[in-house]
C-alpha positions as CSV (number, residue, x, y, z in Angstrom):
1,M,27.2,-28.0,-5.4
2,S,25.2,-31.3,-5.3
3,D,25.7,-34.1,-7.8
4,D,22.3,-33.3,-9.2
5,A,23.2,-29.7,-9.6
6,K,26.5,-30.7,-11.4
7,S,24.5,-32.7,-13.8
8,L,22.5,-29.7,-14.6
9,A,25.5,-27.4,-15.1
10,P,25.8,-26.6,-18.8
11,S,29.0,-26.6,-20.8
12,R,28.9,-23.5,-23.0
13,R,31.9,-24.6,-25.0
14,Q,30.3,-27.9,-25.8
15,F,27.0,-26.2,-26.6
16,L,28.6,-23.7,-29.0
17,T,30.5,-26.4,-30.9
18,G,27.4,-28.5,-31.4
19,A,28.3,-31.1,-28.8
20,A,26.0,-30.1,-26.0
21,A,24.8,-32.6,-23.5
22,A,21.5,-34.4,-23.8
23,G,18.6,-32.0,-23.4
24,A,20.3,-29.1,-25.3
25,G,19.7,-30.6,-28.7
26,A,17.1,-28.1,-29.8
27,V,19.3,-25.1,-29.0
28,A,22.4,-26.8,-30.5
29,A,20.5,-27.3,-33.7
30,G,19.6,-23.6,-33.7
31,A,23.2,-22.7,-33.2
32,A,24.1,-25.0,-36.2
33,R,21.6,-23.2,-38.4
34,A,23.0,-19.9,-37.3
35,A,26.4,-21.0,-38.6
36,A,25.0,-21.1,-42.2
37,P,25.1,-17.9,-44.3
38,D,23.1,-15.3,-42.4
39,P,22.3,-12.0,-44.2
40,L,22.5,-10.2,-40.9
41,I,26.2,-11.1,-40.9
42,T,27.1,-11.3,-44.6
43,E,25.3,-8.3,-45.9
44,V,25.7,-4.6,-44.9
45,Q,22.6,-3.5,-43.0
46,D,20.8,-0.1,-43.0
47,W,22.2,0.8,-39.6
48,A,25.7,0.5,-40.9
49,S,25.1,2.3,-44.2
50,G,24.5,5.8,-43.0
51,L,24.7,8.3,-40.2
52,G,22.9,8.0,-36.9
53,E,21.5,10.7,-34.6
54,G,23.7,13.5,-33.4
55,V,24.5,14.2,-29.7
56,D,21.8,16.9,-29.5
57,A,18.9,14.6,-30.7
58,T,18.1,13.4,-27.2
59,P,19.6,15.8,-24.6
60,Y,18.3,13.6,-21.8
61,G,18.9,9.9,-22.8
62,L,15.9,7.6,-23.0
63,P,15.7,3.9,-23.6
64,I,15.7,2.8,-27.2
65,K,12.2,2.1,-28.7
66,Y,12.9,-1.6,-28.7
67,E,12.8,-1.6,-24.9
68,S,9.5,0.3,-24.7
69,D,7.8,-2.6,-22.8
70,V,10.1,-2.1,-19.8
71,V,7.9,0.2,-17.9
72,R,6.1,0.6,-14.6
73,R,2.6,-0.8,-14.6
74,N,-0.5,-0.1,-12.5
75,V,-3.3,-2.5,-11.4
76,E,-6.4,-0.5,-12.2
77,W,-8.7,-2.2,-9.7
78,L,-6.2,-1.8,-6.8
79,T,-7.4,1.6,-5.7
80,A,-10.3,3.9,-6.6
81,D,-7.9,6.5,-8.1
82,T,-4.3,6.6,-9.3
83,I,-3.7,9.6,-7.1
84,S,-3.6,7.3,-4.1
85,S,-2.3,4.2,-5.8
86,I,0.8,2.2,-6.7
87,N,2.7,1.3,-9.8
88,F,5.2,-1.6,-10.0
89,T,8.8,-1.9,-11.0
90,P,9.4,-4.2,-14.0
91,I,11.8,-6.4,-12.1
92,H,11.3,-9.2,-14.6
93,A,13.0,-7.2,-17.3
94,L,15.9,-5.7,-15.3
95,D,19.3,-7.2,-14.3
96,G,21.9,-6.2,-11.7
97,T,20.6,-4.6,-8.6
98,I,20.3,-0.8,-9.2
99,T,16.8,0.3,-10.3
100,P,16.7,3.1,-12.9
101,Q,14.6,6.0,-11.4
102,G,12.3,5.9,-14.4
103,C,11.4,2.3,-13.6
104,A,11.2,2.6,-9.8
105,F,7.8,2.0,-8.3
106,E,5.7,4.8,-7.0
107,R,3.2,5.0,-4.1
108,H,1.2,8.1,-3.4
109,H,-1.4,9.1,-0.9
110,S,-2.4,12.4,-2.5
111,G,-0.5,12.5,-5.7
112,A,3.0,13.6,-6.7
113,I,3.5,17.3,-6.2
114,E,5.8,19.9,-7.9
115,L,8.0,21.7,-5.4
116,R,10.9,23.9,-6.6
117,K,14.3,23.7,-4.8
118,E,14.0,27.4,-4.2
119,D,10.8,27.0,-2.4
120,Y,12.0,24.0,-0.3
121,R,12.2,24.3,3.5
122,L,12.9,21.7,6.2
123,M,12.1,22.5,9.7
124,I,13.4,20.7,12.8
125,N,11.5,21.6,15.9
126,G,10.0,20.1,19.1
127,L,12.2,18.7,21.7
128,V,15.4,20.2,20.4
129,G,17.7,22.9,21.8
130,T,17.5,25.2,18.8
131,P,14.6,24.9,16.3
132,L,16.1,25.3,12.8
133,V,14.9,25.8,9.2
134,F,17.0,24.6,6.3
135,T,16.9,25.5,2.7
136,Y,17.9,23.1,-0.1
137,E,21.2,25.0,-0.4
138,D,21.7,24.7,3.3
139,L,21.5,20.9,3.1
140,E,24.0,20.8,0.3
141,R,26.6,22.4,2.6
142,F,26.6,19.5,5.1
143,P,28.9,16.5,4.9
144,R,27.4,14.1,2.3
145,E,26.9,10.4,2.2
146,N,26.2,7.9,-0.6
147,R,24.4,4.7,0.3
148,V,22.6,2.0,-1.7
149,Y,19.4,0.8,-0.1
150,F,16.1,-0.9,-1.1
151,C,12.7,0.6,-0.5
152,E,9.9,-1.9,-0.3
153,C,6.2,-1.2,0.3
154,A,4.9,-3.2,3.3
155,A,2.1,-4.4,1.0
156,N,4.5,-5.9,-1.5
157,S,3.1,-9.4,-2.3
158,G,0.2,-8.6,-0.1
159,M,-2.4,-9.8,-2.6
160,E,-0.8,-13.3,-2.5
161,W,-1.7,-14.1,1.1
162,A,-4.8,-16.1,0.3
163,G,-3.4,-17.7,-2.8
164,A,-1.7,-17.1,-6.1
165,Q,-3.4,-14.0,-7.5
166,L,-1.3,-12.0,-10.0
167,N,0.6,-13.5,-12.9
168,G,3.9,-11.7,-13.0
169,A,6.9,-10.9,-10.8
170,Q,6.3,-7.2,-11.5
171,F,2.9,-7.5,-9.8
172,T,3.7,-9.9,-7.1
173,H,7.0,-8.4,-6.0
174,G,7.4,-5.1,-7.9
175,M,6.7,-2.7,-5.1
176,I,10.4,-2.4,-4.5
177,H,13.3,-0.4,-5.8
178,N,17.0,-0.2,-5.0
179,M,18.9,3.0,-5.6
180,E,22.1,4.8,-4.6
181,Y,21.0,7.8,-2.4
182,S,23.1,10.9,-1.8
183,G,22.3,13.2,1.0
184,V,22.9,14.2,4.6
185,S,22.6,11.9,7.7
186,L,19.5,12.8,9.7
187,R,21.7,12.4,12.7
188,T,23.8,15.4,11.6
189,L,20.8,17.7,11.3
190,L,19.4,16.5,14.7
191,E,22.7,17.1,16.3
192,E,22.8,20.6,14.8
193,A,19.5,21.3,16.4
194,G,20.5,19.6,19.7
195,V,18.1,16.8,20.5
196,K,16.9,16.9,24.2
197,P,17.2,13.8,26.3
198,E,13.5,13.4,26.7
199,G,13.1,13.3,22.9
200,K,12.8,9.6,22.4
201,W,11.1,9.8,19.0
202,V,10.9,12.0,15.9
203,Y,7.7,12.7,14.0
204,V,8.4,13.3,10.3
205,E,6.0,14.6,7.7
206,G,5.9,15.6,4.0
207,A,4.9,18.8,2.2
208,D,2.1,17.1,0.1
209,A,-1.5,17.4,1.0
210,S,-1.6,14.1,2.9
211,S,1.6,14.9,4.8
212,N,1.8,11.2,5.6
213,G,3.2,11.8,9.1
214,R,5.1,8.9,10.7
215,S,6.9,8.4,14.0
216,I,10.4,6.9,14.1
217,P,12.3,5.9,17.3
218,L,15.2,8.3,17.9
219,E,17.6,5.3,18.0
220,K,16.8,4.6,14.3
221,A,16.8,8.3,13.3
222,M,20.3,8.7,14.8
223,D,21.5,5.5,13.1
224,D,21.3,5.2,9.3
225,V,18.5,7.4,8.2
226,L,19.3,9.8,5.3
227,V,17.8,13.1,4.2
228,A,18.4,12.5,0.5
229,F,18.3,14.8,-2.5
230,K,19.9,12.6,-5.2
231,A,19.2,9.1,-6.4
232,N,21.5,7.2,-8.8
233,G,23.6,10.3,-9.2
234,E,20.8,12.6,-10.4
235,A,18.1,14.7,-8.7
236,L,15.1,12.8,-7.3
237,R,12.2,12.3,-9.7
238,K,9.0,14.2,-8.8
239,E,7.3,11.0,-8.0
240,H,10.1,10.0,-5.6
241,G,9.9,13.1,-3.5
242,Y,11.8,15.8,-5.4
243,P,13.6,17.8,-4.1
244,V,14.2,16.0,-0.8
245,R,13.0,12.8,0.8
246,L,13.7,10.6,3.8
247,V,15.4,7.3,3.4
248,V,14.8,4.8,6.3
249,P,17.0,1.8,5.4
250,G,15.4,-1.7,5.9
251,W,12.1,-0.3,7.1
252,E,8.8,-0.3,5.3
253,G,8.4,2.2,2.5
254,N,5.5,4.2,4.1
255,M,8.1,5.7,6.5
256,W,10.3,7.0,3.7
257,I,8.6,10.3,3.7
258,K,8.7,12.2,0.4
259,W,8.9,16.0,0.0
260,L,10.2,16.0,3.6
261,R,9.2,19.3,5.3
262,R,9.4,18.7,9.1
263,V,11.1,16.6,11.7
264,E,9.8,17.1,15.2
265,G,11.4,15.8,18.4
266,V,8.7,14.1,20.5
267,D,8.6,12.1,23.7
268,Q,6.2,9.4,22.4
269,P,4.8,8.2,19.1
270,V,2.5,10.9,17.7
271,E,0.0,8.2,16.6
272,S,-0.4,7.0,20.2
273,R,-0.9,10.6,21.3
274,E,-3.7,11.0,18.8
275,G,-5.3,7.7,19.9
276,T,-4.6,5.8,16.6
277,S,-2.3,2.9,15.9
278,K,0.0,2.2,13.0
279,Y,2.7,-0.3,12.1
280,T,0.7,-3.3,13.4
281,D,-0.2,-6.6,11.8
282,T,-3.2,-8.5,13.1
283,L,-2.7,-12.3,13.4
284,A,-5.3,-15.0,13.0
285,N,-5.9,-15.2,16.8
286,G,-6.8,-11.5,16.9
287,I,-3.6,-10.4,18.5
288,S,-1.6,-7.8,16.7
289,R,2.1,-7.6,16.1
290,K,3.2,-4.1,17.0
291,W,6.1,-2.0,15.6
292,T,6.4,-4.1,12.4
293,W,8.8,-1.7,10.7
294,E,11.6,-4.0,9.5
295,M,11.3,-5.9,6.2
296,D,12.1,-9.5,6.6
297,A,14.4,-11.5,4.3
298,K,12.7,-12.2,0.9
299,S,13.6,-13.2,-2.6
300,V,12.0,-13.9,-6.0
301,V,13.0,-15.5,-9.2
302,T,12.6,-12.8,-11.9
303,S,13.5,-15.0,-14.9
304,P,12.1,-17.3,-16.0
305,S,8.8,-16.0,-14.7
306,P,5.3,-15.3,-16.1
307,Q,6.4,-12.1,-17.8
308,A,9.8,-13.5,-18.8
309,P,9.2,-16.9,-20.3
310,I,11.9,-19.2,-21.8
311,K,11.9,-18.5,-25.5
312,H,14.8,-20.6,-26.7
313,G,13.7,-24.1,-25.8
314,A,15.9,-26.6,-24.0
315,G,19.5,-26.0,-23.4
316,P,21.7,-23.7,-21.3
317,L,19.4,-21.5,-19.0
318,V,20.3,-18.7,-16.6
319,I,17.9,-18.6,-13.7
320,T,18.1,-15.2,-11.9
321,G,16.4,-13.2,-9.3
322,L,16.7,-10.8,-6.4
323,A,17.0,-11.2,-2.6
324,W,17.0,-8.7,0.2
325,S,16.6,-8.2,3.9
326,G,15.8,-5.2,6.1
327,R,17.7,-6.8,9.0
328,G,21.1,-6.9,7.4
329,A,22.8,-8.4,4.3
330,V,21.8,-11.4,2.2
331,T,24.3,-14.2,2.9
332,G,23.0,-16.8,0.5
333,V,20.1,-17.9,-1.8
334,D,19.0,-21.4,-2.6
335,V,17.0,-22.3,-5.7
336,S,14.6,-25.2,-6.1
337,L,13.5,-26.6,-9.4
338,D,10.9,-29.0,-7.9
339,G,8.8,-26.9,-5.5
340,G,11.1,-27.1,-2.5
341,K,11.9,-30.8,-2.4
342,N,15.6,-30.2,-3.3
343,W,17.6,-27.0,-3.1
344,T,20.8,-25.8,-4.9
345,E,22.9,-22.9,-3.7
346,A,22.8,-20.1,-6.2
347,R,25.7,-17.8,-7.1
348,L,25.5,-14.3,-5.7
349,A,26.6,-11.7,-8.3
350,A,28.4,-9.9,-5.4
351,P,28.5,-10.3,-1.7
352,G,25.3,-9.0,-0.1
353,T,25.4,-5.6,1.4
354,D,23.4,-4.1,4.3
355,K,19.7,-3.5,3.5
356,A,20.2,-3.6,-0.3
357,L,19.2,-5.9,-3.1
358,T,21.4,-8.8,-4.0
359,R,21.3,-10.4,-7.5
360,F,21.6,-14.2,-7.7
361,Y,22.1,-16.6,-10.6
362,L,21.8,-20.4,-11.1
363,D,23.2,-21.7,-14.5
364,I,21.6,-25.0,-15.5
365,N,21.1,-27.1,-18.6
366,W,17.3,-27.3,-19.0
367,D,16.0,-30.5,-20.5
368,G,12.6,-29.0,-21.4
369,S,10.7,-30.6,-18.5
370,E,8.4,-28.7,-16.2
371,M,9.8,-26.9,-13.2
372,L,8.4,-25.5,-10.0
373,L,10.9,-22.7,-9.5
374,Q,11.4,-21.2,-6.0
375,S,14.1,-19.2,-4.3
376,R,14.9,-19.0,-0.6
377,A,17.0,-16.2,1.0
378,K,19.1,-16.2,4.1
379,D,20.4,-13.1,5.9
380,S,23.2,-12.1,8.3
381,S,20.9,-12.4,11.3
382,G,20.5,-16.1,10.6
383,Y,16.9,-15.8,9.4
384,V,15.7,-18.1,6.5
385,Q,12.8,-17.1,4.3
386,P,9.7,-19.1,5.2
387,T,7.2,-20.9,3.0
388,K,3.7,-19.6,2.7
389,A,2.5,-22.5,4.9
390,Q,4.9,-21.6,7.6
391,L,3.9,-17.9,7.5
392,R,0.2,-18.6,7.5
393,E,0.5,-21.0,10.4
394,V,1.6,-18.0,12.5
395,R,-0.3,-15.1,10.9
396,G,-3.4,-16.7,9.2
397,L,-4.9,-15.7,5.9
398,N,-6.2,-12.2,6.6
399,S,-3.0,-10.3,6.5
400,I,-2.0,-7.7,3.9
401,Y,1.4,-6.5,4.9
402,H,4.8,-8.1,5.3
403,N,4.3,-11.2,3.2
404,N,7.9,-12.5,2.6
405,A,6.9,-16.1,1.8
406,I,8.7,-18.2,-0.8
407,Q,7.2,-17.6,-4.3
408,T,6.6,-20.5,-6.8
409,W,6.6,-20.3,-10.6
410,W,5.3,-23.3,-12.6
411,V,7.5,-23.3,-15.7
412,K,5.9,-25.4,-18.4
413,A,7.5,-27.5,-21.1
414,N,6.8,-24.7,-23.7
415,G,8.8,-22.2,-21.5
416,E,5.7,-20.3,-20.3
417,A,5.4,-19.7,-16.5
418,E,2.5,-19.3,-14.1
419,N,2.0,-18.1,-10.5
420,V,1.0,-21.2,-8.5
421,E,1.2,-22.6,-5.0
422,V,2.6,-25.9,-3.9
423,S,1.4,-27.9,-0.9
């Protein structure tokens, strides 16, 4: 930790005893007032005077009403209809790394469908020795795996390419969720069917009206792809592909086919065979990057941020956020308070894991002055998250997908924050 960072480190003990360092005076005064007789402590309250709800009141547990603002949100003008739209994870209001299913973002191409387990079928055909059809119960009989991975839409942060647009981490970076998936390795099912040597790809599609067919190299399909039927210990939600979806770790979310119904062994990408092209990003010079599946290292400060302002005034402050990489594990995160001029290494809540979200913290003693908050992730491949200027130098301003540039929040003296760019 740098000397500057040490000077920012708060002493909680000093703070709580009213002897906080300079800059924490307002909060220390608040703590002193709290030491005076407080009816919330000295008097018996209603919630302690009677009986609460019984165990049958809410058979499926829901958040308490005081947390009713922690919800997914849509941007109405983003698409013509919500049937083919996106809503955003409230990352500014969450902590840890696991996203509750009820908060996890959705992306649909023809709306979320209702498909019973009893009616579910998964076909594996094409360049395989034995075409097979599996029921839901069949899948449950195969050896099971549990893996934690993030799913990120390739368009996450896409509206920020040309400049600061949306004022909230939920809207700039909320097309992402991180869950523990339970299911069967796709490799196991492909080996059951017997993939032929000429089958270099698999074509996967869903049971919804759009089918959303995608081609995946066989090497990836045989590596870490899961056919999942549980998330965070419970059945998938309807909007996340109930009863079965594909999990393609580290790769863009449009390949995570929901309501998975078919896996076909093919000798070339189906899109090429049909004369179309997917998974490309056009650069400023007109040349396109091809096969842009993997999600590069990225991070964002979730608090303080526009939707999570500082409310307590100067004093001890926990800066926190999320980091991730589709190319491996996050190995470190740096945080800047001055728009990238100086960086301090943040504390990882736990060592980064492969293709999963990592939570980071930086504890400071905020003196009430303005900050230009940024975070910068590093991953196990050696990659370092770039600035917007660095990314634009290579890819121009007309991109939509794969914007993993450093995000800046301007935190004002009153604690409010705004989405800005720094030169």
